[in-house]
DRENVEX-674966 format. One record per residue (C-alpha): residue number from 1; x, y, z. Coordinates in nm, 2 decimals. Each point is the difference from the previous one (the first is absolute). Example, Ala and Ser with C-alpha at 12.3 -4.5 7.8 and 13.67 -1.06 7.14 Angstrom:
<rs>
R  num      c1      c2      c3
R    1    1.23   -0.45    0.78
R    2    0.14    0.34   -0.07
</rs>
This chain:
<rs>
R  num      c1      c2      c3
R    1   -2.89   -0.91    3.25
R    2    0.13   -0.31    0.17
R    3    0.26    0.05    0.27
R    4    0.26   -0.14   -0.23
R    5   -0.09    0.25   -0.28
R    6    0.01    0.29    0.25
R    7    0.34   -0.11    0.12
R    8    0.12   -0.01   -0.36
R    9   -0.13    0.35   -0.07
R   10    0.17    0.13    0.32
R   11    0.32   -0.16   -0.10
R   12    0.00    0.16   -0.35
R   13   -0.09    0.34    0.15
R   14    0.29   -0.02    0.24
R   15    0.25   -0.04   -0.29
R   16   -0.16    0.25   -0.24
R   17    0.30    0.24    0.04
R   18    0.22   -0.27   -0.15
R   19   -0.22   -0.06   -0.30
R   20   -0.02    0.15   -0.35
R   21   -0.30    0.03   -0.23
R   22    0.07   -0.11   -0.35
R   23   -0.15   -0.10   -0.34
R   24    0.13   -0.27   -0.22
R   25    0.03    0.04   -0.38
R   26    0.16   -0.20   -0.28
R   27    0.10    0.08   -0.35
R   28    0.03   -0.33   -0.20
R   29    0.09   -0.18    0.33
R   30    0.26    0.25    0.10
R   31   -0.16    0.07    0.34
R   32    0.04    0.30    0.23
R   33   -0.11    0.12    0.34
R   34   -0.14    0.36   -0.03
R   35    0.01    0.24    0.29
R   36   -0.19    0.33    0.00
R   37    0.25    0.26    0.13
R   38   -0.14    0.29   -0.19
R   39    0.03    0.21    0.32
R   40    0.37   -0.07    0.03
R   41    0.32    0.10   -0.19
R   42    0.18   -0.33    0.08
R   43   -0.11   -0.36    0.03
R   44   -0.16   -0.10    0.33
R   45    0.18   -0.33    0.00
R   46    0.37   -0.07    0.01
R   47    0.18   -0.22   -0.26
R   48    0.03   -0.27    0.27
R   49   -0.37    0.01    0.09
R   50   -0.08   -0.01   -0.38
R   51    0.22   -0.30   -0.05
R   52   -0.18   -0.19    0.28
R   53   -0.34    0.10   -0.13
R   54    0.09   -0.14   -0.35
R   55    0.09   -0.34    0.15
R   56   -0.25   -0.25   -0.14
R   57    0.01   -0.22    0.31
R   58    0.03    0.24    0.29
R   59   -0.16    0.32   -0.15
R   60   -0.25    0.10   -0.27
R   61    0.22   -0.10   -0.29
R   62    0.10    0.21   -0.29
R   63    0.27    0.10   -0.25
R   64    0.02    0.34    0.17
R   65   -0.17    0.27    0.21
R   66   -0.12    0.31   -0.19
R   67   -0.07    0.33    0.19
R   68   -0.23    0.27   -0.13
R   69    0.15    0.33    0.13
R   70   -0.06    0.37   -0.01
R   71    0.14    0.16   -0.31
R   72    0.33    0.19    0.05
R   73   -0.13    0.31   -0.19
R   74   -0.30    0.12   -0.20
R   75    0.16   -0.15   -0.31
R   76   -0.13   -0.34    0.11
R   77   -0.32   -0.16    0.11
R   78    0.16   -0.27    0.22
R   79    0.34   -0.15    0.09
R   80    0.07   -0.38   -0.01
R   81    0.27   -0.19    0.19
R   82    0.06   -0.37    0.00
R   83    0.19   -0.25    0.22
R   84    0.08   -0.33   -0.16
R   85   -0.06   -0.33    0.18
R   86    0.36    0.00    0.11
R   87   -0.03    0.35    0.15
R   88    0.19    0.17   -0.28
R   89   -0.14    0.31   -0.18
R   90   -0.03    0.00   -0.38
R   91   -0.04    0.32   -0.20
R   92   -0.32   -0.11   -0.17
R   93   -0.22   -0.30   -0.07
R   94   -0.22   -0.02   -0.32
R   95   -0.25   -0.25    0.14
R   96    0.01    0.18    0.33
R   97   -0.10    0.34   -0.14
R   98   -0.30   -0.16   -0.18
R   99   -0.11   -0.14    0.34
R  100    0.07    0.33    0.16
R  101   -0.22    0.18   -0.25
R  102   -0.29   -0.25    0.05
R  103    0.05    0.04    0.38
R  104   -0.04    0.38   -0.03
R  105   -0.31   -0.05   -0.21
R  106   -0.15   -0.24    0.25
R  107    0.08    0.26    0.28
R  108   -0.21    0.25   -0.19
R  109    0.26    0.20   -0.19
R  110   -0.19   -0.06   -0.32
R  111    0.20    0.19   -0.26
R  112    0.07   -0.12   -0.35
R  113    0.38    0.03    0.06
R  114    0.24    0.09    0.28
R  115    0.35    0.16    0.01
R  116    0.19   -0.22    0.24
R  117    0.34    0.09    0.15
R  118    0.23   -0.30    0.02
R  119    0.37   -0.05    0.06
R  120    0.02   -0.05   -0.38
R  121   -0.17    0.33   -0.08
R  122   -0.35    0.09   -0.10
R  123   -0.22   -0.29   -0.10
R  124   -0.35    0.05   -0.15
R  125   -0.26   -0.29    0.02
R  126   -0.32    0.04   -0.21
R  127   -0.32   -0.18    0.09
R  128   -0.15   -0.16   -0.31
R  129   -0.37   -0.06   -0.05
R  130    0.06   -0.38   -0.04
R  131    0.14   -0.02    0.35
R  132    0.36   -0.02   -0.11
R  133    0.26    0.26    0.09
R  134    0.25    0.16   -0.24
R  135    0.31    0.14    0.16
R  136    0.22    0.27   -0.16
R  137    0.33   -0.15    0.12
R  138    0.21    0.28   -0.14
R  139    0.31   -0.03   -0.21
R  140    0.25   -0.29    0.03
R  141    0.34    0.06    0.13
R  142    0.26   -0.17   -0.23
R  143    0.34    0.14    0.08
R  144    0.20   -0.27    0.18
R  145    0.12    0.22    0.28
R  146   -0.35    0.11    0.08
R  147   -0.16   -0.35    0.00
R  148    0.24   -0.06    0.18
R  149    0.23   -0.26   -0.14
R  150    0.37   -0.03   -0.05
R  151   -0.04   -0.21   -0.31
R  152    0.19    0.15   -0.29
R  153   -0.23    0.22   -0.22
R  154   -0.04   -0.15   -0.35
R  155   -0.29    0.19   -0.15
R  156   -0.11    0.36   -0.07
R  157   -0.03    0.24    0.29
R  158    0.26   -0.19    0.20
R  159   -0.25   -0.28    0.06
R  160    0.02   -0.38    0.03
R  161   -0.17   -0.23   -0.25
R  162    0.07   -0.38    0.03
R  163    0.34    0.06    0.15
R  164    0.20   -0.31    0.12
R  165   -0.02   -0.07    0.38
R  166    0.16   -0.29    0.19
R  167   -0.21   -0.09    0.30
R  168   -0.09   -0.32    0.19
R  169    0.25   -0.20   -0.22
R  170   -0.19    0.10   -0.32
R  171    0.04    0.25   -0.28
R  172   -0.30    0.23   -0.05
R  173   -0.10    0.26   -0.26
R  174   -0.14    0.28    0.22
R  175   -0.19    0.32   -0.09
R  176   -0.02    0.26    0.27
R  177   -0.30    0.24    0.04
R  178   -0.13    0.21    0.28
R  179   -0.36    0.10    0.05
R  180    0.10    0.19    0.31
R  181    0.13   -0.34    0.13
R  182    0.26   -0.22   -0.16
R  183   -0.08   -0.30   -0.23
R  184    0.22   -0.26   -0.16
R  185   -0.18   -0.16   -0.30
R  186    0.11   -0.33   -0.15
R  187   -0.15   -0.15   -0.31
R  188   -0.03   -0.38   -0.01
R  189   -0.14   -0.25   -0.25
R  190   -0.19   -0.20    0.26
R  191   -0.09    0.14    0.35
R  192   -0.04   -0.35    0.14
R  193    0.32   -0.17   -0.14
R  194    0.26    0.28   -0.04
R  195    0.02    0.13    0.36
R  196    0.02   -0.13    0.36
R  197   -0.23    0.26    0.13
R  198    0.04   -0.05    0.37
R  199    0.38    0.02   -0.02
R  200    0.06    0.23   -0.29
R  201   -0.26    0.26    0.11
R  202    0.16    0.08    0.34
R  203    0.35   -0.03   -0.13
R  204   -0.07    0.26   -0.27
R  205   -0.20    0.23    0.25
R  206    0.32    0.03    0.21
R  207    0.25    0.00   -0.28
R  208    0.28    0.26    0.06
R  209   -0.07    0.15   -0.35
R  210   -0.31    0.15    0.16
R  211    0.11    0.20    0.30
R  212   -0.35    0.07    0.12
R  213   -0.10   -0.36   -0.07
R  214   -0.25   -0.06   -0.27
R  215   -0.33   -0.15   -0.11
R  216    0.05   -0.28   -0.24
R  217   -0.23   -0.08   -0.30
R  218    0.03   -0.31   -0.21
R  219   -0.18    0.04   -0.33
R  220   -0.12   -0.22   -0.28
R  221   -0.12    0.16   -0.33
R  222   -0.32   -0.16   -0.12
R  223   -0.08    0.25   -0.28
R  224    0.05    0.36   -0.10
R  225   -0.27    0.11    0.24
R  226    0.02   -0.27    0.27
R  227    0.27   -0.07    0.26
R  228    0.00   -0.24    0.29
R  229    0.21    0.05    0.31
R  230    0.10   -0.12    0.35
R  231    0.12    0.25    0.25
R  232    0.23   -0.01    0.30
R  233   -0.07    0.32    0.19
R  234    0.27    0.19    0.20
R  235   -0.10   -0.03    0.36
R  236   -0.30   -0.23   -0.06
R  237    0.13   -0.30   -0.20
R  238   -0.24   -0.18   -0.24
R  239   -0.33    0.18   -0.05
R  240   -0.29   -0.06   -0.23
R  241    0.03    0.34   -0.17
R  242    0.23    0.31   -0.02
R  243   -0.13    0.31   -0.17
R  244    0.32    0.20   -0.02
R  245    0.18   -0.32   -0.12
R  246   -0.27   -0.05   -0.27
R  247    0.07    0.35   -0.13
R  248    0.37   -0.05    0.01
R  249    0.00   -0.32   -0.19
R  250   -0.21    0.14   -0.28
R  251    0.24    0.29   -0.04
R  252    0.29   -0.25    0.01
R  253   -0.17   -0.22   -0.27
R  254   -0.05    0.29   -0.23
R  255    0.36    0.13    0.05
R  256    0.15   -0.34   -0.06
R  257   -0.20   -0.05   -0.32
R  258   -0.21   -0.29    0.14
R  259   -0.33    0.18   -0.08
R  260   -0.09    0.31   -0.21
R  261   -0.08    0.33    0.16
R  262   -0.34    0.17   -0.02
R  263   -0.23   -0.28    0.13
R  264   -0.20   -0.06    0.31
R  265    0.18   -0.31    0.14
R  266   -0.16   -0.27    0.20
R  267    0.22   -0.14    0.27
R  268   -0.10   -0.33    0.17
R  269    0.11   -0.03    0.36
R  270   -0.06   -0.29    0.24
R  271   -0.30    0.20    0.14
R  272   -0.15    0.11   -0.33
R  273    0.04    0.26   -0.28
R  274    0.12    0.36    0.00
R  275   -0.01    0.23   -0.31
R  276    0.29    0.24   -0.06
R  277    0.04    0.29   -0.25
R  278    0.33    0.19   -0.05
R  279   -0.03    0.33   -0.18
R  280    0.36   -0.04   -0.12
R  281   -0.02    0.26   -0.28
R  282   -0.22    0.26    0.17
R  283    0.01    0.08    0.37
R  284    0.20   -0.31    0.09
R  285   -0.24   -0.09    0.28
R  286   -0.11   -0.35    0.10
R  287   -0.36   -0.09    0.07
R  288   -0.11   -0.32    0.19
R  289   -0.36   -0.13    0.01
R  290   -0.13   -0.27    0.23
R  291   -0.23   -0.09    0.29
R  292    0.01    0.07    0.37
R  293   -0.24   -0.19    0.23
R  294   -0.11    0.04    0.36
R  295    0.03   -0.32    0.20
R  296   -0.09    0.07    0.36
R  297    0.05    0.24    0.29
R  298    0.05   -0.02    0.37
R  299    0.23    0.07    0.30
R  300    0.33   -0.18    0.06
R  301    0.21   -0.02    0.31
R  302    0.35    0.16   -0.02
R  303    0.25   -0.25    0.13
</rs>
């Protein structure tokens, strides 16, 4: 090695205590930093460290940091925790759990499926032979108080379907669905012309009608089995994909009579397509199928 290279190696070694090993994955462009904490009960990074790591100019860059943790009991194979790019902690992330499952497989935990403990309950990803991952996302939460939203219930089960909401100087028709995290779904005729995404998105995210804030999905119906959406994620802003949001908007579309029940629905997001099935008349569970792809791995300085 040259003296310059030896000096660089010594410099890196001297700061190794302040570095974290990571792997980078993406699900339809929704990108995450994955950390192997399977020997720990809690994340090895703080929310503040995670926020800095997600910075695309001064860190690795990502929509969030996901930690693979020890299961809390024998009922689970692993536990998953997430910090968003703003340091907040969501209950769950649909694209994130596909990346989590692929990360586990790449680490050698080569099972067909996993029982994962999350803040939204038990989530079960299944590894498909074609390389995609199908996730049993559980049952939707529809009661307004549990989403939570203070919008007046106007549908069966004390739920909210296309209820009127005044926000950002506009009148919206909002449906509220939780997949363990809150979603406000708004149907529009044209995603490009009918909304001011960069202003309406954050205004609705922080609207007082959603006391825990909310993810916001704007949806255009293309056919009975094809929807198109743009998402403003709580704590992350505009992202290329949102798995829980994709599930929530399909449920909202069926309940609002926009599309029929019983089909596998293709949802086109800015980053690509996800496929959603809601077993409305049987076990009420929602299944999401899509890709998760390894990008790179390395060590990053904690600042």
